[in-house]
C-alpha positions as CSV (number, residue, x, y, z in Angstrom):
1,M,89.5,121.1,49.8
2,K,93.1,121.9,50.1
3,T,94.1,125.5,50.3
4,S,97.0,126.6,48.0
5,N,99.6,126.5,50.7
6,E,98.7,122.8,51.2
7,D,99.2,121.9,47.5
8,P,102.3,119.6,47.2
9,V,103.0,121.0,43.7
10,E,103.2,124.6,45.0
11,L,105.1,123.6,48.2
12,A,107.6,121.7,46.1
13,Q,108.6,124.9,44.2
14,S,110.4,126.3,47.3
15,I,112.8,123.3,47.2
16,L,113.1,123.0,43.4
17,T,114.0,126.6,43.0
18,S,116.4,126.8,46.0
19,R,120.1,127.4,45.4
20,K,121.0,123.9,46.7
21,Y,118.8,122.0,44.3
22,K,118.0,124.2,41.3
23,A,121.1,123.3,39.3
24,L,120.5,119.6,39.8
25,N,117.2,119.7,37.8
26,L,115.7,117.0,40.0
27,P,112.4,115.5,38.8
28,P,109.6,117.6,40.3
29,E,107.5,114.5,40.9
30,T,110.2,113.3,43.4
31,V,109.8,116.4,45.6
32,I,106.0,116.4,45.2
33,D,105.9,112.8,46.2
34,L,108.0,113.5,49.3
35,I,105.8,116.4,50.4
36,R,102.5,114.5,49.6
37,H,103.6,111.6,51.9
38,A,104.5,114.0,54.7
39,L,101.2,115.8,54.4
40,D,99.4,112.4,54.4
41,H,101.1,111.6,57.6
42,G,99.7,114.6,59.3
43,L,102.5,117.1,59.0
44,K,101.7,120.8,58.5
45,P,102.9,122.3,55.2
46,V,106.0,123.9,56.7
47,Q,106.9,120.7,58.4
48,A,106.2,118.7,55.3
49,V,108.7,120.9,53.3
50,D,111.3,120.4,56.0
51,D,110.7,116.7,56.0
52,A,111.0,116.6,52.2
53,R,114.3,118.5,52.4
54,E,115.7,116.0,54.9
55,K,114.8,113.0,52.8
56,L,116.0,114.7,49.6
57,H,119.4,115.2,51.2
58,I,119.5,111.4,51.8
59,I,118.3,110.6,48.3
60,V,120.7,113.0,46.5
61,A,123.6,112.4,48.9
62,P,125.7,115.4,48.0
63,Y,128.1,114.5,50.8
64,L,129.3,111.5,48.6
65,G,130.9,113.9,46.1
66,D,130.5,114.9,42.4
67,P,132.7,116.0,39.5
68,D,132.3,119.4,37.8
69,Y,129.7,118.2,35.4
70,P,129.7,121.1,32.8
71,Q,133.5,121.1,32.7
72,T,133.7,117.3,32.3
73,I,131.1,117.2,29.6
74,K,133.0,119.9,27.7
75,E,136.2,117.8,28.1
76,L,134.5,114.8,26.6
77,E,133.0,116.9,23.7
78,L,136.4,118.2,22.8
79,M,137.8,114.6,22.9
80,G,135.2,113.1,20.7
81,T,135.9,109.5,21.4
82,F,138.5,107.6,23.4
83,T,141.4,106.6,21.2
84,N,142.6,103.6,23.3
85,A,141.8,101.5,26.3
86,D,144.4,103.3,28.5
87,S,142.8,106.7,28.0
88,L,139.4,105.3,28.6
89,R,140.4,103.7,31.9
90,T,142.3,106.8,33.0
91,F,139.3,109.0,32.5
92,S,136.9,106.4,34.0
93,L,139.1,106.2,37.2
94,K,139.0,109.9,37.6
95,M,135.2,109.8,37.5
96,L,135.0,106.9,39.9
97,E,137.2,108.7,42.3
98,S,134.9,111.7,42.4
99,H,132.2,109.8,44.3
100,A,132.7,108.0,47.7
101,S,130.5,105.1,46.7
102,T,132.5,104.2,43.7
103,R,135.9,105.4,45.1
104,E,136.0,102.7,47.7
105,R,135.3,100.0,45.0
106,I,138.3,101.0,42.9
107,P,140.8,98.6,44.5
108,L,138.4,95.7,43.8
109,L,137.5,96.5,40.2
110,D,139.7,93.7,38.7
111,H,137.6,91.0,40.3
112,F,134.4,92.7,41.5
113,Y,132.3,92.0,38.4
114,H,133.8,88.5,37.9
115,Q,132.4,87.4,41.2
116,I,129.0,88.7,40.4
117,F,128.8,87.3,36.9
118,S,130.1,83.9,38.2
119,V,126.6,83.7,39.8
120,T,124.4,85.6,37.3
121,G,126.3,84.9,34.1
122,V,127.6,87.7,31.9
123,P,124.6,89.8,30.9
124,H,123.8,90.9,27.4
125,S,121.4,93.5,28.8
126,L,121.8,95.4,32.0
127,L,119.8,98.0,34.0
128,D,121.9,100.1,36.4
129,L,119.4,101.6,38.8
130,A,120.0,104.8,40.8
131,C,123.4,104.4,39.1
132,A,125.3,107.5,40.4
133,M,128.8,107.3,39.0
134,H,128.8,103.5,38.6
135,P,128.6,103.4,34.8
136,F,132.2,104.7,34.7
137,A,133.2,101.3,35.8
138,Y,132.2,100.0,32.4
139,P,135.8,99.2,31.2
140,W,136.1,96.6,34.0
141,M,132.8,94.8,33.4
142,D,134.1,93.0,30.3
143,F,130.7,92.9,28.5
144,P,130.3,91.7,25.0
145,S,130.4,94.7,22.7
146,D,126.8,94.3,21.7
147,S,125.5,94.2,25.3
148,L,122.9,96.8,26.1
149,Y,123.6,99.1,29.1
150,Q,120.8,101.2,30.4
151,A,121.4,103.5,33.4
152,Y,118.9,105.5,35.5
153,D,119.4,108.5,37.8
154,L,117.4,111.5,39.0
155,H,120.4,113.9,38.8
156,Q,120.0,115.5,35.3
157,P,123.6,116.8,35.0
158,R,124.9,113.3,35.9
159,V,122.7,111.7,33.3
160,N,124.0,114.1,30.7
161,L,127.6,113.3,31.6
162,I,127.0,109.5,31.4
163,N,125.4,109.8,28.0
164,Q,128.3,111.8,26.8
165,Y,130.7,109.2,28.2
166,F,128.8,106.4,26.6
167,H,129.2,108.2,23.3
168,A,132.9,108.7,23.8
169,A,133.5,105.1,24.9
170,R,131.3,103.7,22.2
171,V,129.0,102.0,24.7
172,N,125.8,100.4,23.4
173,G,123.7,102.2,26.0
174,Q,121.9,105.2,27.3
175,A,121.3,106.9,30.6
176,F,117.7,107.9,31.5
177,Y,116.6,110.8,33.8
178,G,113.8,110.1,36.2
179,D,112.6,108.8,39.6
180,I,112.7,105.0,39.4
181,L,110.7,104.5,42.6
182,L,107.8,106.3,41.1
183,N,108.4,105.0,37.5
184,P,110.3,101.7,37.6
185,P,111.7,100.6,34.3
186,H,109.6,97.9,32.7
187,Q,111.9,96.6,30.0
188,Q,113.3,93.1,30.2
189,A,116.9,92.6,31.1
190,D,119.3,89.8,32.1
191,V,120.6,91.7,35.2
192,A,119.7,94.8,37.2
193,F,122.3,96.4,39.5
194,F,120.9,98.2,42.5
195,F,124.1,99.3,44.3
196,K,124.2,100.9,47.7
197,E,120.7,102.4,47.4
198,A,118.1,100.1,49.0
199,H,118.8,101.5,52.5
200,R,118.2,105.0,51.2
201,F,114.9,103.9,49.6
202,E,113.8,102.6,53.0
203,Q,114.7,106.0,54.6
204,R,112.6,107.7,51.9
205,Q,109.6,105.4,52.2
206,K,109.7,102.4,54.6
207,G,108.9,99.2,52.8
208,C,109.0,100.6,49.3
209,N,111.8,98.2,48.1
210,R,109.5,95.2,47.9
211,A,107.1,96.6,45.3
212,F,110.0,98.2,43.4
213,W,112.0,94.9,43.2
214,Q,108.9,93.0,42.2
215,A,108.2,95.5,39.4
216,L,111.5,94.8,37.7
217,N,111.4,92.5,34.7
218,V,114.8,91.0,35.0
219,H,116.3,87.5,35.5
220,W,118.7,88.6,38.2
221,L,118.5,91.6,40.6
222,V,121.9,92.3,42.2
223,V,121.5,94.4,45.3
224,S,124.6,95.7,47.2
225,L,124.7,97.4,50.5
226,P,127.7,98.7,52.6
227,A,128.8,96.2,55.2
228,T,130.1,99.1,57.4
229,N,129.6,102.9,57.5
230,L,131.7,105.3,55.5
231,T,134.3,105.5,58.2
232,G,134.5,101.8,58.7
233,R,133.9,102.0,62.4
234,F,130.4,100.5,62.6
235,D,129.4,97.0,61.3
236,L,126.1,97.2,59.3
237,A,126.0,93.7,57.9
238,D,123.3,92.3,60.1
239,R,121.1,95.4,59.5
240,Q,121.6,95.1,55.8
241,R,120.8,91.4,55.7
242,K,117.6,92.1,57.7
243,L,116.6,94.7,55.1
244,V,117.1,92.4,52.2
245,Y,115.5,89.3,53.6
246,E,112.5,91.1,55.1
247,T,111.9,92.7,51.7
248,L,112.0,89.2,50.1
249,S,109.9,87.6,52.8
250,G,107.4,85.1,51.3
251,L,108.6,85.6,47.7
252,D,110.6,82.3,47.5
253,L,113.4,83.9,45.5
254,P,116.8,82.2,45.8
255,V,119.6,84.5,47.0
256,T,123.3,84.1,46.6
257,E,125.3,86.3,49.0
258,I,128.8,87.6,48.3
259,L,131.1,89.8,50.4
260,V,133.5,91.8,48.3
261,G,135.6,94.3,50.3
262,N,133.2,96.4,52.3
263,E,130.2,95.6,50.1
264,L,127.6,92.9,50.8
265,I,126.1,91.7,47.5
266,F,122.8,89.8,47.2
267,C,122.3,88.1,43.8
268,I,118.5,87.5,43.7
269,Q,117.2,85.1,41.1
270,K,113.9,86.6,40.0
271,D,113.0,84.2,37.2
272,S,112.9,81.2,39.6
273,A,109.5,82.1,40.9
């Protein structure tokens, strides 16, 4: 029987209540899962907490940047709704610039989605998985107005901001708070985006992408990964291809590969199996 100091639920509280993570309102089950895996691999409780902190830093990736969530939500509340396309794009660009992952995609926005949808078709339903600030690229996606956009993230303030943005931009969509690795969305959709996240999933739990990708009820899974590191000094393309094709090994799913700027994109046709 485990003693109290070996209980993952109790151990998780030291992280969840810490100054670094308390304001993020992360799903407790995420931290509990990280600690449980560490304990199962033989780490002592103190070591398990340290291991969970290291992996949580990778998952949350605070070094990529964030806007001031309360202030930005207040700004949107005062605005109500965007009055024209120019104001929508101006605000959206400001949000995309706040996060390194979306910032580097800005010069490519005018053709980024066209290249993806030339393979998958324009979706009428979309899942944006571990979305970060990506939903703010909505004005460049050119979806039909009735398309359904569902975004997922484990950062509660970010989810709140995206929902406020969807309201102001009159997007037919919703952002959901939770850990998609532990609770993958099961609703059917034409396309799922899983952008610049699969390598972090592997660092969290080696081999976890395979079961996660298989659980998704979508026609197309679009996985993107950085072709170089953030500074552009190191080529990561071969490593990223290995991750994707090892994950898909034996599944007989057709893959169309695209390189757009610094982003390797793998369009995986799931409904062909």
